[in-house]
LUMSE-644827 format. One record per residue: residue number from 1; residue in one letter; x, z, y of N, C-alpha, C in turn. Coordinates in pm, 1 decimal, padded with zeros to 6 digits. Layout:
<nodes>
<node nr="NUM" rest="A" n_x="X" n_z="Z" n_y="Y" ca_x="X" ca_z="Z" ca_y="Y" c_x="X" c_z="Z" c_y="Y"/>
...
</nodes>
This chain:
<nodes>
<node nr="1" rest="M" n_x="-00552.3" n_z="-05049.2" n_y="-01788.1" ca_x="-00590.7" ca_z="-04942.6" ca_y="-01768.1" c_x="-00494.7" c_z="-04844.4" c_y="-01626.1"/>
<node nr="2" rest="S" n_x="-00553.6" n_z="-04852.9" n_y="-01556.7" ca_x="-00468.5" ca_z="-04773.8" ca_y="-01407.4" c_x="-00507.0" c_z="-04627.4" c_y="-01423.9"/>
<node nr="3" rest="A" n_x="-00408.5" n_z="-04595.6" n_y="-01413.1" ca_x="-00418.6" ca_z="-04423.1" ca_y="-01356.8" c_x="-00455.8" c_z="-04388.4" c_y="-01226.7"/>
<node nr="4" rest="R" n_x="-00537.3" n_z="-04287.2" n_y="-01226.9" ca_x="-00570.9" ca_z="-04264.0" ca_y="-01084.5" c_x="-00496.7" c_z="-04175.5" c_y="-01031.0"/>
<node nr="5" rest="P" n_x="-00441.1" n_z="-04130.0" n_y="-00950.6" ca_x="-00342.4" ca_z="-04044.0" ca_y="-00876.1" c_x="-00400.4" c_z="-03903.7" c_y="-00854.5"/>
<node nr="6" rest="H" n_x="-00338.6" n_z="-03828.6" n_y="-00926.8" ca_x="-00350.6" ca_z="-03695.2" ca_y="-00874.4" c_x="-00338.4" c_z="-03632.2" c_y="-00774.6"/>
<node nr="7" rest="T" n_x="-00437.2" n_z="-03564.3" n_y="-00720.6" ca_x="-00428.4" ca_z="-03525.9" ca_y="-00553.3" c_x="-00477.3" c_z="-03408.0" c_y="-00562.5"/>
<node nr="8" rest="T" n_x="-00389.4" n_z="-03327.8" n_y="-00477.6" ca_x="-00401.0" ca_z="-03166.2" ca_y="-00507.4" c_x="-00408.9" c_z="-03104.2" c_y="-00332.6"/>
<node nr="9" rest="G" n_x="-00444.7" n_z="-03196.7" n_y="-00250.4" ca_x="-00413.7" ca_z="-03197.8" ca_y="-00092.7" c_x="-00539.2" c_z="-03067.2" c_y="-00054.9"/>
<node nr="10" rest="Y" n_x="-00652.6" n_z="-03117.2" n_y="-00142.5" ca_x="-00755.7" ca_z="-03029.9" ca_y="-00100.1" c_x="-00746.9" c_z="-02862.6" c_y="-00102.9"/>
<node nr="11" rest="R" n_x="-00623.3" n_z="-02806.6" n_y="-00211.2" ca_x="-00601.0" ca_z="-02678.3" ca_y="-00219.1" c_x="-00519.1" c_z="-02579.1" c_y="-00117.8"/>
<node nr="12" rest="G" n_x="-00504.4" n_z="-02673.5" n_y="-00018.5" ca_x="-00483.4" ca_z="-02620.2" ca_y="00105.9" c_x="-00570.8" c_z="-02557.6" c_y="00206.9"/>
<node nr="13" rest="D" n_x="-00715.8" n_z="-02583.9" n_y="00160.0" ca_x="-00812.9" ca_z="-02588.2" ca_y="00237.6" c_x="-00848.0" c_z="-02450.9" c_y="00213.0"/>
<node nr="14" rest="R" n_x="-00947.0" n_z="-02375.6" n_y="00347.1" ca_x="-00936.6" ca_z="-02217.1" ca_y="00310.7" c_x="-01096.5" c_z="-02236.9" c_y="00225.0"/>
<node nr="15" rest="L" n_x="-01192.4" n_z="-02343.2" n_y="00261.6" ca_x="-01264.9" ca_z="-02340.7" ca_y="00147.9" c_x="-01223.2" c_z="-02333.3" c_y="-00005.3"/>
<node nr="16" rest="W" n_x="-01145.4" n_z="-02387.4" n_y="-00069.0" ca_x="-01100.2" ca_z="-02413.7" ca_y="-00138.2" c_x="-01010.4" c_z="-02265.3" c_y="-00188.0"/>
<node nr="17" rest="L" n_x="-00966.3" n_z="-02219.8" n_y="-00131.2" ca_x="-00916.2" ca_z="-02083.3" ca_y="-00123.9" c_x="-01008.1" c_z="-01961.2" c_y="-00163.5"/>
<node nr="18" rest="A" n_x="-01088.4" n_z="-02003.0" n_y="-00061.7" ca_x="-01227.4" ca_z="-01878.7" ca_y="-00071.6" c_x="-01254.6" c_z="-01897.2" c_y="-00193.7"/>
<node nr="19" rest="A" n_x="-01302.3" n_z="-02001.1" n_y="-00240.9" ca_x="-01364.8" ca_z="-02038.8" ca_y="-00428.4" c_x="-01238.6" c_z="-01971.5" c_y="-00510.3"/>
<node nr="20" rest="M" n_x="-01109.2" n_z="-01999.7" n_y="-00492.5" ca_x="-01029.4" ca_z="-01940.1" ca_y="-00583.8" c_x="-01053.5" c_z="-01807.6" c_y="-00581.9"/>
<node nr="21" rest="V" n_x="-01032.4" n_z="-01773.7" n_y="-00459.5" ca_x="-01054.8" ca_z="-01587.4" ca_y="-00490.2" c_x="-01159.4" c_z="-01520.2" c_y="-00532.1"/>
<node nr="22" rest="H" n_x="-01256.2" n_z="-01579.5" n_y="-00503.3" ca_x="-01414.5" ca_z="-01539.2" ca_y="-00564.1" c_x="-01373.1" c_z="-01549.8" c_y="-00739.9"/>
<node nr="23" rest="R" n_x="-01313.1" n_z="-01661.1" n_y="-00809.4" ca_x="-01282.0" ca_z="-01695.1" ca_y="-00895.2" c_x="-01186.1" c_z="-01601.3" c_y="-00967.1"/>
<node nr="24" rest="V" n_x="-01094.2" n_z="-01561.2" n_y="-00917.4" ca_x="-00987.2" ca_z="-01458.3" ca_y="-00984.5" c_x="-01023.5" c_z="-01341.1" c_y="-00979.3"/>
<node nr="25" rest="S" n_x="-01112.8" n_z="-01284.9" n_y="-00856.2" ca_x="-01178.4" ca_z="-01156.0" ca_y="-00834.2" c_x="-01237.3" c_z="-01112.4" c_y="-00973.0"/>
<node nr="26" rest="G" n_x="-01361.9" n_z="-01231.6" n_y="-00974.6" ca_x="-01473.3" ca_z="-01197.6" ca_y="-01099.2" c_x="-01351.9" c_z="-01189.2" c_y="-01246.8"/>
<node nr="27" rest="V" n_x="-01243.1" n_z="-01268.1" n_y="-01264.5" ca_x="-01188.3" ca_z="-01241.0" ca_y="-01407.1" c_x="-01121.6" c_z="-01061.6" c_y="-01399.3"/>
<node nr="28" rest="L" n_x="-01073.7" n_z="-01049.0" n_y="-01254.5" ca_x="-01004.5" ca_z="-00951.7" ca_y="-01255.0" c_x="-01121.0" c_z="-00826.3" c_y="-01274.9"/>
<node nr="29" rest="L" n_x="-01210.2" n_z="-00860.1" n_y="-01217.7" ca_x="-01341.4" ca_z="-00744.7" ca_y="-01254.0" c_x="-01383.1" c_z="-00741.0" c_y="-01400.2"/>
<node nr="30" rest="A" n_x="-01385.6" n_z="-00860.7" n_y="-01459.5" ca_x="-01430.4" ca_z="-00857.6" ca_y="-01621.1" c_x="-01315.6" c_z="-00784.7" c_y="-01688.7"/>
<node nr="31" rest="A" n_x="-01192.4" n_z="-00809.7" n_y="-01629.0" ca_x="-01096.8" ca_z="-00766.2" ca_y="-01709.1" c_x="-01079.5" c_z="-00603.3" c_y="-01682.3"/>
<node nr="32" rest="F" n_x="-01167.6" n_z="-00535.2" n_y="-01603.9" ca_x="-01156.4" ca_z="-00412.8" ca_y="-01575.8" c_x="-01275.9" c_z="-00325.0" c_y="-01631.3"/>
<node nr="33" rest="L" n_x="-01370.9" n_z="-00426.4" n_y="-01701.1" ca_x="-01499.2" ca_z="-00352.7" ca_y="-01752.7" c_x="-01497.3" c_z="-00296.3" c_y="-01877.7"/>
<node nr="34" rest="P" n_x="-01365.6" n_z="-00336.8" n_y="-01935.6" ca_x="-01363.4" ca_z="-00268.3" ca_y="-02097.6" c_x="-01266.0" c_z="-00137.8" c_y="-02089.8"/>
<node nr="35" rest="L" n_x="-01208.8" n_z="-00120.5" n_y="-01975.7" ca_x="-01161.2" ca_z="00013.6" ca_y="-01936.5" c_x="-01248.8" c_z="00079.0" c_y="-01910.5"/>
<node nr="36" rest="H" n_x="-01386.3" n_z="00047.6" n_y="-01801.0" ca_x="-01437.5" ca_z="00156.7" ca_y="-01743.5" c_x="-01563.7" c_z="00203.9" c_y="-01878.5"/>
<node nr="37" rest="F" n_x="-01623.8" n_z="00124.3" n_y="-01961.1" ca_x="-01640.9" ca_z="00150.1" ca_y="-02087.5" c_x="-01584.2" c_z="00231.9" c_y="-02156.8"/>
<node nr="38" rest="L" n_x="-01434.3" n_z="00198.3" n_y="-02167.0" ca_x="-01351.8" ca_z="00326.5" ca_y="-02233.7" c_x="-01377.6" c_z="00490.7" c_y="-02213.1"/>
<node nr="39" rest="V" n_x="-01370.6" n_z="00495.6" n_y="-02063.0" ca_x="-01401.8" ca_z="00613.6" ca_y="-01965.1" c_x="-01506.1" c_z="00648.8" c_y="-01992.6"/>
<node nr="40" rest="L" n_x="-01606.8" n_z="00602.5" n_y="-01977.9" ca_x="-01755.7" ca_z="00644.1" ca_y="-02037.5" c_x="-01774.2" c_z="00693.1" c_y="-02184.8"/>
<node nr="41" rest="G" n_x="-01691.6" n_z="00618.6" n_y="-02285.1" ca_x="-01706.0" ca_z="00645.4" ca_y="-02421.8" c_x="-01634.4" c_z="00776.4" c_y="-02407.7"/>
<node nr="42" rest="L" n_x="-01534.4" n_z="00814.6" n_y="-02337.7" ca_x="-01483.3" ca_z="00976.5" ca_y="-02299.1" c_x="-01587.4" c_z="01068.8" c_y="-02277.4"/>
<node nr="43" rest="A" n_x="-01643.3" n_z="01072.1" n_y="-02205.4" ca_x="-01762.7" ca_z="01159.8" ca_y="-02162.3" c_x="-01869.8" c_z="01166.0" c_y="-02308.0"/>
<node nr="44" rest="I" n_x="-01901.4" n_z="01091.8" n_y="-02379.1" ca_x="-01967.4" ca_z="01065.5" ca_y="-02516.4" c_x="-01863.4" c_z="01201.6" c_y="-02612.4"/>
<node nr="45" rest="R" n_x="-01742.1" n_z="01153.9" n_y="-02592.4" ca_x="-01684.2" ca_z="01239.3" ca_y="-02730.3" c_x="-01672.5" c_z="01395.0" c_y="-02695.7"/>
<node nr="46" rest="G" n_x="-01645.0" n_z="01447.2" n_y="-02562.4" ca_x="-01663.3" ca_z="01567.8" ca_y="-02520.1" c_x="-01584.3" c_z="01564.5" c_y="-02367.7"/>
<node nr="47" rest="E" n_x="-01631.8" n_z="01725.8" n_y="-02337.1" ca_x="-01590.0" ca_z="01736.4" ca_y="-02186.6" c_x="-01437.5" c_z="01762.0" c_y="-02176.6"/>
<node nr="48" rest="A" n_x="-01366.8" n_z="01822.4" n_y="-02272.9" ca_x="-01212.5" ca_z="01814.7" ca_y="-02254.6" c_x="-01180.2" c_z="01695.1" c_y="-02244.4"/>
<node nr="49" rest="E" n_x="-01187.4" n_z="01600.6" n_y="-02310.6" ca_x="-01151.6" ca_z="01447.7" ca_y="-02321.5" c_x="-01172.9" c_z="01369.1" c_y="-02142.8"/>
<node nr="50" rest="L" n_x="-01281.0" n_z="01432.9" n_y="-02138.1" ca_x="-01304.9" ca_z="01352.8" ca_y="-01964.8" c_x="-01249.2" c_z="01429.9" c_y="-01885.3"/>
<node nr="51" rest="D" n_x="-01260.0" n_z="01516.4" n_y="-01891.9" ca_x="-01185.5" ca_z="01640.3" ca_y="-01800.0" c_x="-01030.5" c_z="01571.2" c_y="-01779.3"/>
<node nr="52" rest="G" n_x="-00946.8" n_z="01565.5" n_y="-01881.6" ca_x="-00805.7" ca_z="01524.3" ca_y="-01884.5" c_x="-00818.6" c_z="01396.3" c_y="-01840.9"/>
<node nr="53" rest="F" n_x="-00876.2" n_z="01297.8" n_y="-01868.5" ca_x="-00923.4" ca_z="01155.1" ca_y="-01796.2" c_x="-00933.9" c_z="01190.1" c_y="-01639.3"/>
<node nr="54" rest="L" n_x="-01013.0" n_z="01270.4" n_y="-01584.2" ca_x="-01043.2" ca_z="01278.1" ca_y="-01479.4" c_x="-00906.0" c_z="01353.6" c_y="-01389.8"/>
<node nr="55" rest="Q" n_x="-00857.6" n_z="01445.7" n_y="-01442.5" ca_x="-00723.6" ca_z="01529.8" ca_y="-01407.0" c_x="-00619.4" c_z="01363.6" c_y="-01400.1"/>
<node nr="56" rest="W" n_x="-00611.4" n_z="01274.3" n_y="-01474.3" ca_x="-00527.5" ca_z="01205.6" ca_y="-01448.5" c_x="-00526.4" c_z="01088.6" c_y="-01304.9"/>
<node nr="57" rest="T" n_x="-00669.0" n_z="01075.2" n_y="-01279.9" ca_x="-00746.7" ca_z="00992.2" ca_y="-01172.3" c_x="-00677.5" c_z="01040.9" c_y="-01088.2"/>
<node nr="58" rest="K" n_x="-00643.9" n_z="01184.7" n_y="-01057.7" ca_x="-00609.3" ca_z="01238.4" ca_y="-00899.2" c_x="-00450.3" c_z="01189.1" c_y="-00834.3"/>
<node nr="59" rest="S" n_x="-00372.7" n_z="01117.3" n_y="-00937.7" ca_x="-00243.3" ca_z="01034.8" ca_y="-00915.3" c_x="-00251.5" c_z="00945.5" c_y="-00816.3"/>
<node nr="60" rest="P" n_x="-00141.9" n_z="00923.9" n_y="-00711.0" ca_x="-00193.8" ca_z="00839.3" ca_y="-00612.7" c_x="-00195.4" c_z="00693.2" c_y="-00658.0"/>
<node nr="61" rest="L" n_x="-00126.9" n_z="00668.4" n_y="-00781.2" ca_x="-00099.3" ca_z="00534.4" ca_y="-00823.9" c_x="-00253.5" c_z="00503.2" c_y="-00907.9"/>
<node nr="62" rest="V" n_x="-00328.7" n_z="00552.3" n_y="-00941.0" ca_x="-00454.8" ca_z="00554.4" ca_y="-00933.2" c_x="-00575.1" c_z="00571.6" c_y="-00837.6"/>
<node nr="63" rest="K" n_x="-00565.8" n_z="00627.1" n_y="-00716.1" ca_x="-00612.3" ca_z="00584.8" ca_y="-00572.6" c_x="-00613.7" c_z="00466.4" c_y="-00543.6"/>
<node nr="64" rest="F" n_x="-00480.2" n_z="00434.6" n_y="-00564.7" ca_x="-00390.9" ca_z="00269.0" ca_y="-00510.2" c_x="-00490.0" c_z="00163.9" c_y="-00584.4"/>
<node nr="65" rest="A" n_x="-00510.5" n_z="00203.1" n_y="-00732.6" ca_x="-00580.0" ca_z="00082.7" ca_y="-00763.9" c_x="-00719.2" c_z="00100.0" c_y="-00756.6"/>
<node nr="66" rest="E" n_x="-00781.8" n_z="00199.8" n_y="-00715.5" ca_x="-00921.2" ca_z="00206.9" ca_y="-00686.5" c_x="-00940.4" c_z="00125.0" c_y="-00514.0"/>
<node nr="67" rest="I" n_x="-00854.2" n_z="00166.6" n_y="-00440.1" ca_x="-00868.3" ca_z="00089.0" ca_y="-00356.1" c_x="-00875.3" c_z="-00098.6" c_y="-00389.9"/>
<node nr="68" rest="G" n_x="-00771.7" n_z="-00112.9" n_y="-00484.7" ca_x="-00768.8" ca_z="-00247.3" ca_y="-00515.6" c_x="-00900.4" c_z="-00261.6" c_y="-00592.1"/>
<node nr="69" rest="L" n_x="-00988.5" n_z="-00229.0" n_y="-00649.9" ca_x="-01126.7" ca_z="-00250.4" ca_y="-00678.4" c_x="-01211.0" c_z="-00246.8" c_y="-00618.0"/>
<node nr="70" rest="V" n_x="-01217.8" n_z="-00161.9" n_y="-00531.8" ca_x="-01321.5" ca_z="-00189.7" ca_y="-00410.2" c_x="-01297.0" c_z="-00282.7" c_y="-00352.4"/>
<node nr="71" rest="L" n_x="-01136.3" n_z="-00359.0" n_y="-00331.2" ca_x="-01090.1" ca_z="-00493.7" ca_y="-00267.6" c_x="-01178.1" c_z="-00588.1" c_y="-00351.5"/>
<node nr="72" rest="L" n_x="-01157.1" n_z="-00590.8" n_y="-00443.1" ca_x="-01204.2" ca_z="-00687.2" ca_y="-00544.0" c_x="-01343.5" c_z="-00702.9" c_y="-00556.4"/>
<node nr="73" rest="L" n_x="-01404.2" n_z="-00576.1" n_y="-00539.9" ca_x="-01574.8" ca_z="-00577.7" ca_y="-00557.7" c_x="-01644.9" c_z="-00623.8" c_y="-00410.5"/>
<node nr="74" rest="A" n_x="-01562.9" n_z="-00628.0" n_y="-00282.1" ca_x="-01589.1" ca_z="-00690.0" ca_y="-00172.4" c_x="-01600.3" c_z="-00807.1" c_y="-00163.9"/>
<node nr="75" rest="I" n_x="-01462.1" n_z="-00871.3" n_y="-00230.5" ca_x="-01453.4" ca_z="-01014.7" ca_y="-00186.1" c_x="-01529.5" c_z="-01070.6" c_y="-00300.2"/>
<node nr="76" rest="H" n_x="-01560.3" n_z="-01044.7" n_y="-00423.8" ca_x="-01641.9" ca_z="-01073.4" ca_y="-00508.7" c_x="-01801.3" c_z="-01112.2" c_y="-00471.2"/>
<node nr="77" rest="L" n_x="-01823.2" n_z="-00971.7" n_y="-00391.7" ca_x="-01942.6" ca_z="-00992.3" ca_y="-00353.8" c_x="-01991.5" c_z="-01089.9" c_y="-00190.8"/>
<node nr="78" rest="L" n_x="-01900.9" n_z="-01046.4" n_y="-00155.3" ca_x="-01907.8" ca_z="-01179.6" ca_y="-00023.0" c_x="-01867.8" c_z="-01308.6" c_y="-00103.3"/>
<node nr="79" rest="G" n_x="-01798.8" n_z="-01335.8" n_y="-00165.7" ca_x="-01789.7" ca_z="-01479.3" ca_y="-00217.7" c_x="-01922.9" c_z="-01533.1" c_y="-00317.7"/>
<node nr="80" rest="G" n_x="-01990.6" n_z="-01422.8" n_y="-00367.0" ca_x="-02090.3" ca_z="-01482.9" ca_y="-00440.9" c_x="-02196.8" c_z="-01469.5" c_y="-00333.5"/>
<node nr="81" rest="I" n_x="-02214.1" n_z="-01405.8" n_y="-00207.9" ca_x="-02314.0" ca_z="-01421.6" ca_y="-00104.8" c_x="-02293.7" c_z="-01601.2" c_y="-00049.3"/>
<node nr="82" rest="R" n_x="-02160.3" n_z="-01609.9" n_y="-00015.4" ca_x="-02095.4" ca_z="-01743.0" ca_y="00043.6" c_x="-02169.2" c_z="-01850.7" c_y="-00040.7"/>
<node nr="83" rest="V" n_x="-02170.0" n_z="-01846.5" n_y="-00167.9" ca_x="-02202.2" ca_z="-01966.9" ca_y="-00287.8" c_x="-02336.1" c_z="-01987.6" c_y="-00289.5"/>
<node nr="84" rest="L" n_x="-02425.5" n_z="-01859.8" n_y="-00282.6" ca_x="-02546.7" ca_z="-01857.1" ca_y="-00236.1" c_x="-02633.5" c_z="-01930.0" c_y="-00081.4"/>
<node nr="85" rest="V" n_x="-02544.5" n_z="-01907.1" n_y="-00018.4" ca_x="-02550.0" ca_z="-01993.7" ca_y="00138.3" c_x="-02528.5" c_z="-02098.2" c_y="00083.9"/>
<node nr="86" rest="I" n_x="-02442.6" n_z="-02157.2" n_y="00043.8" ca_x="-02361.1" ca_z="-02301.5" ca_y="00046.8" c_x="-02481.4" c_z="-02367.1" c_y="-00054.7"/>
<node nr="87" rest="E" n_x="-02534.8" n_z="-02300.3" n_y="-00129.9" ca_x="-02630.7" ca_z="-02392.1" ca_y="-00246.6" c_x="-02758.4" c_z="-02380.9" c_y="-00185.5"/>
<node nr="88" rest="N" n_x="-02787.7" n_z="-02281.4" n_y="-00122.1" ca_x="-02952.8" ca_z="-02280.4" ca_y="-00062.8" c_x="-02985.4" c_z="-02287.9" c_y="00099.2"/>
<node nr="89" rest="M" n_x="-02870.5" n_z="-02327.7" n_y="00173.4" ca_x="-02890.3" ca_z="-02308.5" ca_y="00299.9" c_x="-02843.1" c_z="-02455.1" c_y="00374.9"/>
<node nr="90" rest="P" n_x="-02869.3" n_z="-02551.5" n_y="00468.6" ca_x="-02790.8" ca_z="-02627.5" ca_y="00502.3" c_x="-02651.9" c_z="-02615.8" c_y="00535.9"/>
<node nr="91" rest="W" n_x="-02567.4" n_z="-02713.5" n_y="00532.1" ca_x="-02424.1" ca_z="-02713.6" ca_y="00569.0" c_x="-02419.2" c_z="-02693.9" c_y="00728.6"/>
<node nr="92" rest="R" n_x="-02320.9" n_z="-02609.5" n_y="00732.3" ca_x="-02283.5" ca_z="-02571.9" ca_y="00875.5" c_x="-02139.8" c_z="-02594.2" c_y="00908.2"/>
<node nr="93" rest="D" n_x="-02136.9" n_z="-02600.7" n_y="01040.8" ca_x="-01956.1" ca_z="-02679.2" ca_y="01058.4" c_x="-01875.1" c_z="-02512.2" c_y="01056.5"/>
<node nr="94" rest="G" n_x="-01949.5" n_z="-02412.7" n_y="01103.7" ca_x="-01830.3" ca_z="-02317.1" ca_y="01074.0" c_x="-01812.2" c_z="-02228.4" c_y="00949.3"/>
<node nr="95" rest="Q" n_x="-01820.7" n_z="-02334.3" n_y="00859.6" ca_x="-01819.7" ca_z="-02270.4" ca_y="00712.1" c_x="-01676.9" c_z="-02195.0" c_y="00671.0"/>
<node nr="96" rest="K" n_x="-01600.0" n_z="-02281.2" n_y="00733.9" ca_x="-01444.1" ca_z="-02222.0" ca_y="00691.7" c_x="-01416.9" c_z="-02054.5" c_y="00782.8"/>
<node nr="97" rest="R" n_x="-01483.5" n_z="-02100.8" n_y="00919.7" ca_x="-01471.4" ca_z="-01949.6" ca_y="00985.6" c_x="-01536.3" c_z="-01837.7" c_y="00890.1"/>
<node nr="98" rest="M" n_x="-01643.3" n_z="-01882.3" n_y="00854.8" ca_x="-01721.3" ca_z="-01764.7" ca_y="00761.2" c_x="-01657.8" c_z="-01755.3" c_y="00655.6"/>
<node nr="99" rest="A" n_x="-01572.8" n_z="-01811.4" n_y="00591.7" ca_x="-01498.6" ca_z="-01774.4" ca_y="00459.5" c_x="-01402.9" c_z="-01680.4" c_y="00536.2"/>
<node nr="100" rest="T" n_x="-01336.9" n_z="-01682.9" n_y="00635.4" ca_x="-01236.6" ca_z="-01601.2" ca_y="00686.9" c_x="-01285.3" c_z="-01494.2" c_y="00754.1"/>
<node nr="101" rest="L" n_x="-01410.1" n_z="-01500.2" n_y="00801.3" ca_x="-01467.5" ca_z="-01379.8" ca_y="00841.9" c_x="-01536.4" c_z="-01296.6" c_y="00697.1"/>
<node nr="102" rest="A" n_x="-01572.0" n_z="-01330.9" n_y="00607.7" ca_x="-01593.4" ca_z="-01257.9" ca_y="00472.8" c_x="-01444.1" c_z="-01225.5" c_y="00408.9"/>
<node nr="103" rest="A" n_x="-01338.4" n_z="-01253.9" n_y="00429.2" ca_x="-01228.0" ca_z="-01211.8" ca_y="00395.0" c_x="-01153.0" c_z="-01067.0" c_y="00461.0"/>
<node nr="104" rest="V" n_x="-01186.5" n_z="-01136.3" n_y="00568.7" ca_x="-01142.1" ca_z="-00989.8" ca_y="00694.0" c_x="-01223.5" c_z="-00887.6" c_y="00657.3"/>
<node nr="105" rest="A" n_x="-01395.8" n_z="-00934.9" n_y="00645.0" ca_x="-01476.5" ca_z="-00804.1" ca_y="00620.7" c_x="-01463.7" c_z="-00758.7" c_y="00485.8"/>
<node nr="106" rest="A" n_x="-01385.8" n_z="-00798.6" n_y="00365.0" ca_x="-01371.9" ca_z="-00745.3" ca_y="00239.4" c_x="-01231.3" c_z="-00662.4" c_y="00255.7"/>
<node nr="107" rest="V" n_x="-01112.5" n_z="-00703.1" n_y="00325.4" ca_x="-01028.5" ca_z="-00585.2" ca_y="00362.7" c_x="-01062.6" c_z="-00497.2" c_y="00460.8"/>
<node nr="108" rest="G" n_x="-01179.2" n_z="-00512.8" n_y="00555.1" ca_x="-01256.3" ca_z="-00413.7" ca_y="00611.3" c_x="-01291.7" c_z="-00285.3" c_y="00541.8"/>
<node nr="109" rest="I" n_x="-01363.9" n_z="-00335.1" n_y="00447.6" ca_x="-01442.6" ca_z="-00206.1" ca_y="00338.4" c_x="-01308.8" c_z="-00158.6" c_y="00282.0"/>
<node nr="110" rest="A" n_x="-01256.0" n_z="-00233.7" n_y="00181.3" ca_x="-01138.9" ca_z="-00175.7" ca_y="00152.6" c_x="-01058.7" c_z="-00058.3" c_y="00253.7"/>
<node nr="111" rest="G" n_x="-01018.1" n_z="-00109.9" n_y="00342.7" ca_x="-00966.5" ca_z="-00024.1" ca_y="00428.5" c_x="-01055.8" c_z="00138.2" c_y="00448.2"/>
<node nr="112" rest="V" n_x="-01168.6" n_z="00084.4" n_y="00452.1" ca_x="-01241.0" ca_z="00228.1" ca_y="00518.2" c_x="-01261.8" c_z="00322.0" c_y="00385.4"/>
<node nr="113" rest="F" n_x="-01263.0" n_z="00255.9" n_y="00243.9" ca_x="-01246.8" ca_z="00312.6" ca_y="00121.5" c_x="-01111.4" c_z="00395.3" c_y="00155.4"/>
<node nr="114" rest="L" n_x="-01022.8" n_z="00343.2" n_y="00176.3" ca_x="-00865.5" ca_z="00423.5" ca_y="00178.4" c_x="-00861.0" c_z="00506.5" c_y="00274.2"/>
<node nr="115" rest="V" n_x="-00934.0" n_z="00513.8" n_y="00388.5" ca_x="-00957.8" ca_z="00605.5" ca_y="00470.1" c_x="-01022.5" c_z="00723.2" c_y="00432.5"/>
<node nr="116" rest="A" n_x="-01119.0" n_z="00690.7" n_y="00386.7" ca_x="-01218.0" ca_z="00795.3" ca_y="00271.9" c_x="-01144.7" c_z="00880.4" c_y="00187.0"/>
<node nr="117" rest="L" n_x="-01051.0" n_z="00800.4" n_y="00114.3" ca_x="-00980.7" ca_z="00888.9" ca_y="00013.9" c_x="-00854.6" c_z="00970.4" c_y="00031.8"/>
<node nr="118" rest="L" n_x="-00812.1" n_z="00889.2" n_y="00185.6" ca_x="-00711.6" ca_z="01049.3" ca_y="00246.5" c_x="-00750.8" c_z="01119.7" c_y="00302.5"/>
</nodes>
């Protein structure tokens, strides 16, 4: 029984990186959901608890985290569109360029959100 050599050279490719970033953004968004539901639960408990939480969200650290959340959402959205295109359209030579443009667009969207917060 011969062992197959384990190659990981493909991991430096932009398309592999785009797929990995899409997966990681999905995991991080899934980790955020319970916190979101917890905050929605505060609204059910009463106005005072929700108002206290909303005051806390005005801190700079939370604002920074919101920018990260928007970045994750943009990355995951654009990554999902990329997967839909790959699965449903013919392969194009510019796939790597499109993945790079999607990453730049996601950062741009987060930048616009940052400017809107300031």
